[in-house]
Residue frames as qw, qx, qy, qz and C-alpha x, y, z in Angstrom:
[[0.011, 0.891, 0.454, -0.012, 0.04, 0.04, 0.00],
 [0.463, 0.080, 0.016, 0.883, 1.48, 3.37, -0.94],
 [0.100, -0.857, -0.435, 0.258, 0.46, 6.73, 0.28],
 [0.434, 0.509, 0.122, 0.733, 1.28, 9.95, -1.50],
 [0.380, -0.721, -0.290, 0.502, 2.36, 12.79, 0.93],
 [0.354, 0.791, 0.123, 0.483, 2.57, 16.34, -0.37],
 [0.550, -0.551, -0.158, 0.607, 5.28, 18.48, 1.20],
 [0.254, 0.945, 0.099, 0.181, 5.91, 22.24, 0.49],
 [0.716, -0.089, -0.010, 0.693, 9.40, 23.30, 0.07],
 [0.024, -0.951, -0.119, 0.286, 10.13, 27.00, 0.74],
 [0.663, 0.197, 0.260, 0.674, 12.15, 28.50, -2.02],
 [0.133, -0.711, -0.078, 0.687, 13.30, 32.19, -2.00],
 [0.572, 0.793, 0.157, -0.136, 12.87, 34.25, -5.12],
 [0.041, -0.835, 0.502, 0.222, 16.66, 35.08, -5.28],
 [0.557, -0.223, 0.785, 0.154, 17.31, 31.45, -6.02],
 [0.579, 0.455, 0.658, 0.157, 15.38, 31.63, -9.28],
 [0.168, 0.900, -0.025, -0.401, 16.40, 35.07, -10.48],
 [0.810, 0.437, 0.144, 0.365, 18.11, 35.06, -13.90],
 [0.098, 0.942, -0.249, 0.202, 21.31, 36.99, -14.51],
 [0.741, 0.225, -0.439, 0.455, 24.91, 36.56, -13.45],
 [0.260, -0.706, 0.316, -0.579, 24.82, 37.56, -9.84],
 [0.529, -0.032, -0.791, 0.307, 25.78, 35.87, -6.63],
 [0.498, -0.648, -0.089, -0.569, 23.77, 35.99, -3.39],
 [0.389, 0.100, -0.745, 0.533, 24.77, 35.55, 0.27],
 [0.097, 0.103, 0.613, -0.777, 23.04, 35.62, 3.70],
 [0.275, 0.507, 0.806, -0.133, 19.73, 34.28, 2.24],
 [0.321, 0.668, 0.470, 0.479, 19.60, 36.88, -0.55],
 [0.229, -0.913, -0.186, 0.281, 20.39, 39.92, 1.61],
 [0.248, -0.638, 0.458, 0.567, 23.75, 40.43, -0.19],
 [0.732, 0.616, 0.289, 0.037, 23.79, 40.81, -3.99],
 [0.195, -0.692, 0.463, 0.518, 27.10, 41.04, -5.98],
 [0.646, 0.585, -0.393, -0.294, 28.47, 40.25, -9.36],
 [0.992, -0.109, 0.001, 0.064, 30.12, 36.88, -9.89],
 [0.674, 0.395, -0.211, 0.588, 33.52, 38.42, -10.64],
 [0.499, -0.863, -0.055, -0.044, 34.69, 39.39, -7.15],
 [0.847, -0.049, -0.112, 0.517, 38.46, 39.11, -7.52],
 [0.311, 0.451, -0.036, 0.836, 39.20, 42.75, -7.92],
 [0.502, -0.732, -0.103, -0.449, 36.81, 43.58, -5.13],
 [0.862, -0.446, -0.105, 0.219, 38.93, 41.46, -2.82],
 [0.622, 0.207, -0.035, 0.754, 41.98, 43.35, -4.07],
 [0.080, -0.678, -0.060, -0.729, 40.41, 46.54, -3.16],
 [0.745, -0.638, -0.110, -0.160, 39.68, 45.28, 0.36],
 [0.855, -0.190, -0.088, 0.475, 43.26, 44.11, 0.77],
 [0.435, 0.425, -0.017, 0.794, 44.75, 47.45, -0.34],
 [0.299, -0.732, -0.075, -0.608, 42.55, 49.49, 1.84],
 [0.816, -0.570, -0.046, -0.086, 42.83, 47.30, 4.94],
 [0.850, -0.015, -0.088, 0.520, 46.62, 46.62, 4.52],
 [0.303, 0.505, -0.078, 0.804, 47.59, 50.28, 4.01],
 [0.422, -0.711, 0.001, -0.563, 45.42, 51.44, 6.98],
 [0.911, -0.366, -0.166, 0.095, 46.68, 48.69, 9.11],
 [0.728, 0.078, -0.124, 0.670, 50.22, 49.70, 8.68],
 [0.080, 0.584, -0.035, 0.807, 49.46, 53.26, 9.17],
 [0.629, -0.662, -0.044, -0.406, 47.57, 52.72, 12.50],
 [0.928, -0.264, -0.150, 0.215, 50.18, 50.27, 13.74],
 [0.684, -0.007, -0.033, 0.728, 53.24, 52.39, 13.17],
 [0.239, 0.382, 0.085, 0.889, 52.92, 55.99, 12.08],
 [0.386, -0.710, -0.324, -0.492, 49.79, 56.92, 14.08],
 [0.729, -0.577, -0.296, 0.217, 51.26, 56.06, 17.40],
 [0.579, -0.084, -0.017, 0.811, 54.27, 58.14, 16.83],
 [0.044, 0.451, 0.253, 0.855, 52.38, 61.08, 15.29],
 [0.487, -0.724, -0.431, -0.230, 49.83, 61.03, 18.16],
 [0.653, -0.572, -0.185, 0.460, 52.58, 61.55, 20.77],
 [0.461, -0.075, 0.149, 0.872, 54.80, 64.01, 18.68],
 [0.024, -0.269, -0.357, -0.894, 52.00, 66.14, 16.99],
 [0.492, -0.136, 0.164, -0.844, 48.42, 65.53, 18.04],
 [0.296, 0.045, 0.935, -0.189, 46.25, 62.73, 19.33],
 [0.575, 0.522, 0.263, -0.572, 43.51, 63.82, 16.89],
 [0.273, 0.498, -0.657, -0.496, 45.46, 62.49, 13.95],
 [0.038, -0.009, -0.993, -0.112, 44.51, 58.76, 14.50],
 [0.327, 0.435, 0.629, -0.555, 40.96, 59.79, 15.41],
 [0.465, 0.610, -0.032, -0.641, 40.30, 61.46, 12.24],
 [0.203, 0.356, -0.851, -0.328, 42.02, 58.72, 10.19],
 [0.141, 0.131, 0.965, -0.179, 39.79, 56.20, 11.87],
 [0.427, 0.558, 0.370, -0.607, 36.63, 58.19, 10.95],
 [0.446, 0.570, -0.392, -0.568, 37.61, 58.37, 7.37],
 [0.101, 0.202, -0.966, -0.128, 38.56, 54.68, 7.28],
 [0.261, 0.306, 0.858, -0.320, 35.20, 53.49, 8.83],
 [0.473, 0.612, 0.155, -0.614, 33.15, 55.87, 6.57],
 [0.346, 0.495, -0.653, -0.457, 35.07, 54.56, 3.41],
 [0.022, 0.084, -0.996, -0.017, 34.55, 50.94, 4.35],
 [0.381, 0.407, 0.686, -0.467, 30.84, 51.39, 5.22],
 [0.492, 0.627, -0.065, -0.600, 30.13, 53.08, 1.81],
 [0.225, 0.368, -0.842, -0.325, 32.17, 50.41, -0.08],
 [0.124, 0.123, 0.974, -0.142, 30.27, 47.56, 1.53],
 [0.419, 0.552, 0.430, -0.578, 26.96, 49.40, 0.94],
 [0.424, 0.589, -0.387, -0.569, 27.84, 49.87, -2.77],
 [0.183, 0.343, -0.899, -0.202, 28.99, 46.27, -3.23],
 [0.102, 0.136, 0.943, -0.287, 26.32, 44.39, -1.27],
 [0.384, 0.446, 0.393, -0.706, 23.17, 46.27, -2.49],
 [0.529, 0.489, 0.658, 0.221, 20.92, 46.01, -5.42],
 [0.253, -0.184, 0.214, 0.925, 21.95, 48.63, -7.87],
 [0.469, 0.421, 0.102, -0.769, 18.42, 48.97, -9.36],
 [0.114, -0.008, 0.935, 0.335, 18.03, 45.61, -11.32],
 [0.577, 0.150, -0.004, -0.803, 14.89, 45.68, -13.32],
 [0.621, 0.033, 0.771, -0.138, 12.85, 42.26, -13.43],
 [0.016, 0.114, -0.742, -0.661, 12.51, 40.53, -16.63],
 [0.619, 0.048, -0.143, -0.771, 9.16, 40.16, -18.28],
 [0.602, -0.033, 0.745, -0.286, 7.07, 37.12, -17.50],
 [0.273, 0.106, 0.828, 0.478, 6.08, 34.81, -20.47],
 [0.183, 0.757, 0.627, 0.012, 2.60, 36.26, -20.67],
 [0.075, -0.869, 0.002, 0.489, 4.06, 39.84, -20.44],
 [0.243, -0.396, 0.624, 0.628, 6.56, 39.07, -23.12],
 [0.283, 0.361, 0.829, 0.321, 3.94, 37.61, -25.40],
 [0.071, 0.855, 0.457, -0.236, 1.75, 40.60, -24.92],
 [0.151, -0.758, 0.257, 0.580, 4.61, 42.93, -25.76],
 [0.285, -0.118, 0.774, 0.553, 5.35, 40.95, -28.87],
 [0.230, 0.620, 0.732, 0.162, 1.73, 41.14, -30.00],
 [0.000, -0.897, -0.168, 0.408, 1.91, 45.01, -29.47],
 [0.201, -0.581, 0.491, 0.618, 5.02, 45.30, -31.54],
 [0.266, 0.200, 0.833, 0.441, 3.64, 43.12, -34.38],
 [0.166, 0.799, 0.576, -0.057, 0.40, 45.29, -34.33],
 [0.060, -0.871, 0.038, 0.485, 2.44, 48.51, -34.54],
 [0.174, -0.528, 0.606, 0.569, 4.97, 47.50, -37.13],
 [0.795, 0.390, -0.078, -0.458, 2.73, 45.26, -39.15],
 [0.946, 0.051, 0.297, 0.120, 3.84, 42.19, -41.15],
 [0.083, -0.755, 0.505, 0.410, 7.51, 42.47, -42.30],
 [0.839, 0.454, -0.221, -0.202, 8.08, 40.90, -45.68],
 [0.928, -0.240, 0.191, 0.212, 10.47, 37.96, -45.66],
 [0.729, 0.320, 0.083, 0.600, 14.05, 38.92, -46.30],
 [0.041, 0.774, 0.006, 0.632, 13.63, 42.54, -44.97],
 [0.354, -0.013, -0.637, 0.684, 15.09, 43.68, -41.72],
 [0.306, -0.740, -0.598, -0.039, 12.34, 44.56, -39.13],
 [0.041, 0.804, -0.054, 0.591, 12.25, 48.11, -37.89],
 [0.276, 0.186, -0.689, 0.644, 14.02, 48.88, -34.57],
 [0.454, -0.614, -0.645, -0.025, 11.84, 48.40, -31.47],
 [0.242, 0.039, -0.270, 0.931, 11.71, 51.89, -29.97],
 [0.129, -0.799, -0.585, -0.048, 9.06, 53.84, -28.11],
 [0.169, 0.474, -0.062, 0.862, 9.07, 57.66, -27.80],
 [0.451, -0.658, -0.536, 0.276, 8.63, 59.10, -24.32],
 [0.119, 0.791, 0.050, 0.598, 8.39, 62.79, -23.52],
 [0.616, -0.524, -0.318, 0.495, 10.39, 64.31, -20.54],
 [0.201, -0.675, -0.047, 0.708, 10.42, 68.00, -19.89],
 [0.532, 0.774, 0.067, -0.336, 9.00, 68.69, -23.52],
 [0.169, 0.616, -0.718, -0.276, 11.82, 66.64, -25.07],
 [0.931, 0.135, -0.192, -0.280, 11.44, 63.24, -26.77],
 [0.263, -0.531, 0.801, -0.092, 13.44, 60.41, -25.17],
 [0.726, 0.222, -0.556, -0.339, 13.63, 56.97, -26.90],
 [0.710, -0.347, 0.540, -0.291, 12.80, 53.80, -24.93],
 [0.406, 0.445, -0.750, -0.272, 14.74, 50.88, -26.40],
 [0.946, -0.124, -0.065, -0.292, 13.58, 47.25, -26.31],
 [0.168, -0.561, 0.809, -0.045, 15.87, 44.75, -24.53],
 [0.739, 0.207, -0.524, -0.369, 15.90, 41.43, -26.22],
 [0.348, 0.171, -0.856, 0.341, 17.19, 39.64, -23.22],
 [0.086, 0.148, 0.669, -0.723, 14.86, 40.88, -20.59],
 [0.007, 0.470, 0.800, 0.374, 11.90, 41.20, -23.09],
 [0.111, -0.815, -0.430, 0.373, 10.95, 44.68, -21.85],
 [0.264, 0.808, 0.062, 0.523, 11.16, 48.35, -22.98],
 [0.542, -0.180, -0.394, 0.720, 13.87, 49.75, -20.77],
 [0.142, -0.910, -0.336, 0.197, 12.85, 52.85, -18.72],
 [0.354, 0.886, -0.138, 0.265, 14.72, 56.12, -19.42],
 [0.032, -0.788, 0.574, -0.218, 18.44, 56.07, -18.60],
 [0.832, -0.260, 0.471, -0.134, 18.31, 52.32, -18.07],
 [0.478, 0.586, -0.615, -0.222, 20.78, 49.94, -19.81],
 [0.988, -0.114, -0.080, -0.070, 21.66, 46.29, -19.95],
 [0.271, -0.755, 0.596, 0.032, 24.85, 45.22, -18.26],
 [0.757, 0.377, -0.512, -0.150, 26.72, 42.61, -20.29],
 [0.219, 0.357, -0.822, 0.386, 28.65, 41.40, -17.16],
 [0.310, 0.009, 0.744, -0.592, 25.70, 40.92, -14.80],
 [0.104, -0.222, -0.833, -0.495, 23.28, 40.22, -17.63],
 [0.047, -0.674, -0.656, 0.337, 20.61, 42.51, -16.06],
 [0.087, 0.725, 0.256, 0.634, 18.85, 45.80, -16.98],
 [0.414, -0.358, -0.454, 0.703, 19.81, 48.27, -14.44],
 [0.039, 0.929, 0.352, 0.108, 17.80, 51.59, -13.79],
 [0.033, -0.984, 0.174, -0.015, 19.81, 54.73, -14.25],
 [0.945, -0.019, 0.052, 0.321, 22.79, 52.59, -15.26],
 [0.089, -0.940, 0.282, 0.168, 26.11, 54.43, -14.70],
 [0.478, 0.546, -0.687, -0.038, 28.77, 51.66, -15.24],
 [0.953, -0.243, -0.183, 0.006, 29.94, 48.30, -13.98],
 [0.042, -0.823, 0.493, -0.277, 32.76, 48.83, -11.52],
 [0.840, 0.057, -0.525, 0.126, 34.98, 45.71, -10.89],
 [0.254, 0.378, -0.562, 0.690, 36.64, 47.44, -8.00],
 [0.458, -0.190, 0.458, -0.738, 33.49, 47.35, -5.94],
 [0.114, 0.033, 0.993, -0.005, 32.25, 44.04, -7.42],
 [0.251, 0.606, 0.700, -0.283, 28.85, 45.32, -8.57],
 [0.217, 0.587, 0.426, 0.654, 27.04, 47.53, -11.09],
 [0.089, -0.302, -0.277, 0.908, 26.55, 51.30, -10.19],
 [0.051, -0.515, -0.650, -0.557, 23.00, 52.36, -10.78],
 [0.277, -0.653, -0.181, -0.681, 20.13, 54.31, -9.26],
 [0.758, -0.611, -0.193, -0.121, 20.02, 52.58, -5.86],
 [0.806, -0.430, -0.005, 0.407, 23.87, 52.67, -5.04],
 [0.524, 0.626, -0.016, 0.577, 25.35, 55.55, -7.03],
 [0.240, -0.886, 0.118, -0.379, 25.32, 57.90, -4.04],
 [0.842, -0.482, 0.228, 0.083, 27.12, 55.33, -1.90],
 [0.822, 0.235, 0.147, 0.498, 29.68, 54.83, -4.71],
 [0.239, 0.792, -0.025, 0.562, 30.35, 58.56, -4.97],
 [0.504, -0.804, 0.203, -0.244, 30.64, 58.92, -1.17],
 [0.930, -0.220, 0.167, 0.240, 33.05, 55.96, -1.26],
 [0.699, 0.380, 0.072, 0.601, 35.48, 57.38, -3.81],
 [0.047, -0.866, 0.050, -0.496, 35.19, 60.76, -2.16],
 [0.695, -0.679, 0.218, -0.095, 36.07, 59.45, 1.37],
 [0.917, -0.055, 0.165, 0.359, 38.83, 57.20, -0.13],
 [0.460, 0.696, 0.004, 0.552, 40.34, 60.22, -1.84],
 [0.278, -0.841, 0.210, -0.414, 40.48, 62.12, 1.33],
 [0.879, -0.426, 0.212, 0.040, 41.83, 59.01, 3.26],
 [0.855, 0.231, 0.089, 0.455, 44.60, 58.49, 0.71],
 [0.221, 0.774, -0.133, 0.578, 45.63, 62.12, 0.72],
 [0.598, -0.735, 0.186, -0.260, 45.52, 62.01, 4.65],
 [0.909, -0.300, 0.208, 0.202, 47.78, 58.92, 4.89],
 [0.702, 0.457, 0.052, 0.544, 50.16, 60.14, 2.12],
 [0.008, -0.870, 0.111, -0.481, 50.60, 63.47, 3.82],
 [0.588, -0.707, 0.330, -0.213, 51.41, 62.11, 7.30],
 [0.949, 0.048, 0.119, 0.288, 53.55, 59.43, 5.92],
 [0.544, 0.604, -0.057, 0.580, 55.78, 62.15, 4.46],
 [0.302, -0.811, 0.209, -0.455, 55.66, 63.98, 7.77],
 [0.877, -0.429, 0.217, -0.001, 56.73, 60.88, 9.58],
 [0.847, 0.274, 0.013, 0.456, 59.57, 60.19, 7.20],
 [0.199, 0.760, -0.148, 0.601, 60.78, 63.94, 7.68],
 [0.568, -0.729, 0.219, -0.314, 60.59, 63.59, 11.44],
 [0.947, -0.191, 0.155, 0.206, 62.56, 60.28, 11.42],
 [0.696, 0.485, -0.043, 0.528, 65.16, 61.76, 9.08],
 [0.022, -0.817, 0.217, -0.535, 65.75, 64.64, 11.59],
 [0.372, 0.191, -0.783, 0.460, 66.69, 62.05, 14.26],
 [0.494, -0.275, 0.289, -0.772, 63.45, 62.48, 16.42],
 [0.870, -0.120, -0.004, -0.479, 61.82, 59.63, 18.34],
 [0.985, -0.130, 0.085, -0.072, 62.92, 56.00, 17.89],
 [0.583, -0.504, 0.536, 0.345, 66.17, 54.11, 17.71],
 [0.226, 0.557, -0.539, -0.590, 68.12, 54.08, 14.40],
 [0.031, -0.077, 0.969, 0.234, 67.64, 50.31, 13.68],
 [0.235, 0.501, 0.802, -0.224, 63.90, 50.22, 14.45],
 [0.271, 0.727, 0.090, -0.624, 63.29, 53.52, 12.71],
 [0.106, 0.403, -0.698, -0.582, 65.02, 52.19, 9.56],
 [0.089, 0.184, 0.969, 0.137, 62.73, 49.17, 9.41],
 [0.214, 0.671, 0.568, -0.425, 59.68, 51.42, 10.06],
 [0.172, 0.638, -0.217, -0.719, 60.78, 53.79, 7.28],
 [0.024, -0.095, 0.875, 0.474, 60.83, 50.93, 4.80],
 [0.078, 0.499, 0.856, -0.106, 57.23, 50.25, 5.61],
 [0.121, 0.726, 0.229, -0.637, 56.40, 53.86, 5.41],
 [0.009, 0.437, -0.580, -0.687, 58.00, 54.08, 2.03],
 [0.043, 0.209, 0.945, 0.250, 55.76, 51.11, 0.91],
 [0.100, 0.695, 0.629, -0.335, 52.68, 52.98, 2.13],
 [0.103, 0.682, -0.096, -0.718, 53.75, 56.15, 0.38],
 [0.014, 0.197, -0.747, -0.635, 54.19, 54.29, -2.94],
 [0.060, 0.441, 0.893, 0.070, 50.77, 52.61, -2.65],
 [0.064, 0.763, 0.422, -0.485, 49.13, 55.93, -1.83],
 [0.050, -0.517, 0.372, 0.769, 51.04, 57.74, -4.62],
 [0.041, -0.009, -0.812, -0.582, 49.79, 55.39, -7.29],
 [0.003, -0.561, -0.826, 0.063, 46.25, 55.18, -5.88],
 [0.040, -0.582, -0.254, 0.771, 46.02, 58.97, -5.51],
 [0.096, 0.264, -0.452, -0.847, 46.01, 59.87, -9.12],
 [0.197, -0.217, -0.860, -0.417, 43.36, 57.27, -10.20],
 [0.188, -0.565, -0.756, 0.271, 41.00, 57.79, -7.14],
 [0.011, -0.598, -0.200, 0.776, 41.17, 61.57, -6.97],
 [0.106, 0.170, -0.548, -0.812, 40.80, 61.77, -10.78],
 [0.220, -0.375, -0.853, -0.287, 37.77, 59.51, -10.72],
 [0.148, -0.609, -0.561, 0.540, 36.30, 61.66, -7.86],
 [0.010, 0.448, -0.078, -0.891, 36.68, 64.72, -9.81],
 [0.147, -0.022, -0.730, -0.667, 35.14, 63.15, -12.96],
 [0.236, -0.509, -0.827, -0.028, 32.05, 61.90, -10.99],
 [0.104, -0.578, -0.370, 0.719, 31.72, 65.32, -9.29],
 [0.102, 0.224, -0.413, -0.877, 31.54, 66.84, -12.77],
 [0.214, -0.245, -0.874, -0.360, 28.82, 64.24, -13.68],
 [0.195, -0.544, -0.731, 0.362, 26.75, 64.93, -10.49],
 [0.036, -0.456, -0.104, 0.883, 26.83, 68.60, -11.19],
 [0.229, 0.196, -0.530, -0.792, 25.43, 67.99, -14.53],
 [0.719, 0.089, 0.497, -0.478, 23.00, 65.22, -13.50],
 [0.696, 0.502, -0.429, -0.283, 24.56, 62.84, -16.00],
 [0.916, -0.221, 0.332, 0.036, 25.80, 59.22, -15.96],
 [0.366, -0.498, 0.670, 0.412, 28.97, 57.73, -17.07],
 [0.521, 0.321, 0.769, 0.186, 27.02, 55.75, -19.75],
 [0.348, 0.870, 0.345, -0.044, 25.47, 58.81, -21.10],
 [0.080, -0.880, 0.308, 0.353, 28.80, 60.76, -21.20],
 [0.431, -0.260, 0.759, 0.413, 30.59, 57.90, -22.99],
 [0.438, 0.485, 0.718, 0.241, 27.81, 57.60, -25.62],
 [0.108, -0.029, 0.177, 0.978, 27.64, 61.33, -26.03],
 [0.048, 0.579, 0.809, 0.086, 23.83, 61.32, -25.51],
 [0.030, -0.919, -0.350, 0.177, 23.61, 65.04, -24.69],
 [0.136, -0.802, 0.291, 0.503, 26.77, 66.35, -26.20],
 [0.655, 0.098, 0.646, 0.379, 26.80, 64.57, -29.54],
 [0.208, 0.135, 0.505, 0.827, 26.12, 65.84, -33.02],
 [0.144, -0.686, -0.610, -0.369, 22.43, 66.60, -32.32],
 [0.078, 0.236, -0.315, 0.916, 23.34, 68.90, -29.36],
 [0.529, -0.584, -0.500, -0.360, 20.23, 67.72, -27.52],
 [0.190, -0.573, 0.405, -0.687, 19.84, 69.29, -24.10],
 [0.261, -0.015, -0.915, 0.308, 19.91, 67.05, -21.07],
 [0.465, -0.520, -0.408, -0.589, 16.27, 66.72, -20.10],
 [0.726, -0.444, -0.493, 0.181, 17.16, 65.52, -16.55],
 [0.434, 0.059, -0.238, 0.867, 19.29, 68.51, -15.69],
 [0.149, -0.812, -0.525, 0.207, 17.70, 71.25, -13.59],
 [0.339, 0.789, 0.056, 0.509, 20.09, 73.90, -14.83],
 [0.346, -0.816, 0.301, -0.353, 21.36, 74.48, -11.30],
 [0.438, 0.355, -0.781, 0.269, 24.46, 72.61, -9.83],
 [0.263, -0.189, 0.695, -0.641, 22.90, 72.61, -6.25],
 [0.764, 0.097, 0.123, -0.625, 19.68, 71.18, -7.47],
 [0.774, 0.339, -0.520, -0.123, 21.37, 68.50, -9.55],
 [0.252, 0.326, -0.809, 0.419, 23.62, 67.47, -6.55],
 [0.447, -0.117, 0.529, -0.712, 20.59, 67.40, -4.23],
 [0.825, 0.210, -0.081, -0.518, 18.69, 65.18, -6.56],
 [0.696, 0.370, -0.612, 0.056, 21.53, 62.70, -7.21],
 [0.336, 0.221, -0.750, 0.525, 23.00, 62.54, -3.63],
 [0.130, 0.014, 0.641, -0.756, 20.02, 63.45, -1.43],
 [0.596, -0.038, -0.301, -0.744, 16.90, 62.52, -3.37],
 [0.799, -0.189, 0.392, -0.416, 14.59, 59.62, -2.09],
 [0.082, -0.339, 0.922, 0.170, 16.02, 56.10, -2.51],
 [0.742, 0.034, -0.298, -0.600, 13.65, 53.89, -4.42],
 [0.747, -0.257, 0.579, -0.201, 12.99, 50.37, -2.98],
 [0.050, -0.281, 0.875, 0.391, 14.20, 47.30, -4.77],
 [0.719, 0.226, -0.093, -0.651, 11.71, 45.82, -7.11],
 [0.448, 0.265, -0.848, -0.102, 13.28, 42.36, -7.14],
 [0.798, -0.366, 0.167, -0.448, 11.75, 41.25, -3.78],
 [0.407, 0.451, -0.793, 0.045, 14.83, 38.82, -3.47],
 [0.005, -0.137, 0.901, -0.412, 13.69, 37.29, -0.19],
 [0.688, 0.007, -0.002, -0.725, 10.10, 36.71, -1.31],
 [0.515, -0.127, 0.836, -0.143, 8.84, 33.15, -0.82],
 [0.622, 0.225, -0.527, -0.534, 8.02, 30.73, -3.79],
 [0.645, -0.194, 0.667, -0.318, 6.34, 27.48, -2.64],
 [0.510, 0.291, -0.720, -0.370, 7.01, 24.41, -4.67],
 [0.831, -0.199, 0.318, -0.411, 5.01, 21.27, -3.80],
 [0.224, 0.422, -0.875, -0.082, 6.91, 17.98, -3.70],
 [0.894, -0.147, 0.015, -0.423, 5.16, 14.57, -3.57],
 [0.065, 0.451, -0.881, 0.132, 6.81, 11.60, -1.92],
 [0.817, -0.092, -0.456, -0.340, 5.54, 8.02, -1.91],
 [0.299, -0.421, 0.756, -0.402, 5.54, 6.07, 1.47],
 [0.568, 0.033, -0.790, -0.229, 5.20, 2.25, 1.26],
 [0.734, -0.481, 0.088, -0.472, 2.93, 0.42, 3.79],
 [0.220, -0.462, 0.834, -0.207, 4.14, -2.37, 6.08],
 [0.700, 0.155, 0.643, -0.268, 1.53, -5.00, 4.81],
 [0.170, 0.364, -0.654, -0.641, 2.55, -6.32, 1.41],
 [0.784, 0.262, 0.402, -0.393, 0.01, -8.36, -0.65],
 [0.584, -0.011, 0.715, 0.383, 0.43, -10.78, -3.41],
 [0.008, 0.120, -0.501, -0.857, 0.08, -9.97, -7.08],
 [0.244, -0.331, -0.791, -0.452, -3.37, -11.50, -7.32],
 [0.208, -0.502, -0.713, 0.444, -4.80, -10.12, -4.19],
 [0.044, 0.661, 0.357, 0.658, -7.36, -7.36, -4.63],
 [0.043, 0.151, -0.409, 0.899, -7.73, -4.37, -2.44],
 [0.081, -0.543, -0.814, 0.190, -10.74, -4.71, -0.08],
 [0.010, -0.690, -0.334, -0.642, -13.44, -2.07, -0.51],
 [0.047, 0.139, -0.438, 0.887, -13.73, 0.74, 2.02],
 [0.081, -0.506, -0.813, 0.277, -16.55, 0.75, 4.48],
 [0.093, -0.210, -0.170, -0.958, -19.29, 3.26, 3.55],
 [0.285, 0.184, 0.619, -0.708, -22.45, 4.29, 5.19],
 [0.415, 0.510, 0.749, -0.083, -26.06, 3.66, 4.03],
 [0.401, 0.860, 0.240, -0.204, -27.03, 5.16, 0.75],
 [0.042, 0.792, -0.475, -0.382, -23.57, 5.50, -0.62],
 [0.955, 0.270, 0.122, 0.000, -22.62, 3.36, -3.55],
 [0.395, -0.622, 0.539, 0.408, -18.96, 2.26, -4.11],
 [0.532, 0.606, -0.403, -0.433, -17.63, 2.07, -7.57],
 [0.413, 0.350, -0.822, -0.177, -17.70, -1.53, -8.98],
 [0.142, -0.151, -0.916, 0.342, -19.81, -2.96, -6.01],
 [0.421, -0.519, -0.430, -0.606, -23.36, -2.93, -4.82],
 [0.008, -0.162, 0.649, -0.743, -24.63, -2.13, -1.48],
 [0.467, -0.402, -0.740, -0.268, -27.54, -4.22, 0.01],
 [0.087, -0.061, 0.562, -0.820, -29.58, -2.82, 2.81],
 [0.030, 0.472, 0.875, -0.104, -33.06, -3.76, 4.09],
 [0.102, 0.679, 0.319, -0.653, -34.16, -0.07, 3.95],
 [0.348, 0.720, -0.218, -0.559, -33.20, 0.75, 0.41],
 [0.935, 0.297, 0.185, 0.066, -33.05, -1.47, -2.71],
 [0.614, -0.394, 0.419, 0.540, -29.57, -2.24, -4.12],
 [0.544, 0.822, -0.009, -0.167, -28.27, -0.40, -7.12],
 [0.791, -0.123, 0.289, 0.525, -25.28, -1.48, -9.06],
 [0.181, -0.520, 0.265, 0.792, -23.00, 0.68, -11.11],
 [0.101, 0.153, 0.776, 0.604, -24.51, -0.67, -14.33],
 [0.031, -0.716, -0.698, 0.004, -27.95, 0.34, -13.07],
 [0.136, -0.777, -0.189, 0.585, -27.03, 3.85, -12.21],
 [0.138, -0.349, 0.518, 0.769, -25.45, 4.43, -15.65],
 [0.178, 0.394, 0.822, 0.371, -28.75, 3.25, -17.37],
 [0.202, -0.338, -0.226, -0.891, -31.36, 5.82, -18.50],
 [0.345, -0.101, 0.510, -0.781, -34.10, 6.58, -16.11],
 [0.777, 0.079, -0.075, -0.619, -36.78, 4.53, -17.98],
 [0.795, 0.162, -0.582, -0.052, -34.75, 1.35, -17.84],
 [0.025, -0.385, 0.734, -0.559, -33.88, 1.53, -14.09],
 [0.358, -0.273, -0.893, 0.019, -35.57, -1.16, -11.82],
 [0.498, -0.634, -0.205, -0.555, -38.62, -0.49, -9.79],
 [0.286, -0.576, 0.587, -0.492, -38.34, -0.63, -5.99],
 [0.845, -0.171, 0.385, -0.329, -39.88, -4.06, -5.86],
 [0.870, 0.426, -0.245, -0.038, -37.74, -5.76, -8.60],
 [0.831, -0.425, 0.266, 0.240, -34.84, -7.98, -7.65],
 [0.077, 0.797, -0.486, -0.350, -31.35, -7.22, -9.00],
 [0.950, 0.312, 0.004, 0.012, -30.10, -9.45, -11.76],
 [0.564, -0.605, 0.405, 0.390, -26.41, -10.42, -11.18],
 [0.503, 0.780, -0.303, -0.218, -24.15, -9.68, -14.06],
 [0.931, 0.146, -0.192, 0.275, -21.38, -12.08, -15.23],
 [0.334, 0.617, -0.372, 0.607, -18.75, -9.51, -14.05],
 [0.516, -0.573, 0.280, -0.572, -20.27, -9.47, -10.66],
 [0.986, -0.123, -0.031, -0.107, -20.21, -13.26, -10.48],
 [0.763, 0.356, -0.308, 0.442, -16.47, -13.34, -11.30],
 [0.025, 0.656, -0.347, 0.669, -15.71, -10.79, -8.76],
 [0.745, -0.480, 0.198, -0.419, -17.43, -12.84, -6.02],
 [0.984, 0.015, -0.070, 0.160, -15.44, -15.97, -6.94]]
C-alpha cells in the first residue's frame, strides 16, 4: 500500500532570479560573480590602513596631536561602510518580463510594425517618451523582453537591465546604478580624502625620522621601509582615485551618468539638451545625492512555494493476485464496482446507475447479477 504525501518546500525568489549574480546571507547580499578585484580593493585599503595605524599613528599622536589617528579612523570607517553598501546592495535591477507579459509585448510590436516581408530587416523596437518637453527613446531589450525605462541599460557582465545605469565597477564588484550611485560617490570621495591624509602624514613621519626624532636608528630604519611602501601605494592610488572623484563630481553637477557621457547622449552631433538637468548645480547635486532612494523591485527574499510529492510504502505487502478490499461506506452510498445491499433501500449496481431513467428497476424488482459481478465474488 502506497500513500502520496505532499510536502511544501520553501524557495526564495533570489534562488530563481536570472542574470549572473551571486547572493549571500539568504539573498540579503547581492554582488556580481566576478569578485576578484573587489577582494584586491579590500586588501589594499585594509593593508595600508593597518600599517598606518600600527606604526605612524602612534608616533604622530605623541609627537604632534592625538587627533591624527581619530580623524584617520573616522575616514577609514566611513570609506569601508560606503564600499560595502555599494558592493552588497541591489543597484536597481529591473525584473525580466514574465512569459505572458513578453507575449503581450510581442503582440503590441507586431500590431504596431505590421507584417514584415521575408528577407527585409524589421524596424527597430523603440518607443518615444516625452520628458520635460523633449522626446526620449525607450529601447527594447531582447534579453529581458521589456522596453527599458529612461536612462536604463543592460549590463553585459551581470546580464541585467539596471535603472539609471552608470557603469559596472569591478573594484566594488557590482554595477553602479540608481540605488547605489550615491554610496559609490561617497566611497570614492572618502577614499580620496583618506589616501591624501595617509600620504601626507607618511611624508611628515619620514621627515621627522630623518631629523633624528623619536625612535632608535635600527627600528626607525625598518619602520621607514614600511612607510615608503605605504607612500608608494598611496601615490599610485592617489591619481586614479582623485581623478575618478573629480570626474564623477562633474557628472553629478550636470545630473549625467557615465554611460550617457561615453555615448555622448547630450553632447553629440544633435546637441540635444539634457532633459534631466535642472540647470542648477545645487539642485542636481541634491537630486542625485540626497533624493529619495527607491526600494528594490526584485523582492529577493520573497517566498516561492514548490510542492513535492513523496511516496511512502505500507508495512503489509500483498500478493500480485490479491485485490484491495473495499472501503466501508455508510447507508445510501454506492462504491464504484460494487453494490450495497440494505433492508431499507433497494440495491443499485454501477451498471444500473449508468442506465437511463426509463430502464432502471422499480423498488420491488430484484437485481439481476451480471457475469462480471459473479466473477468478482469468486
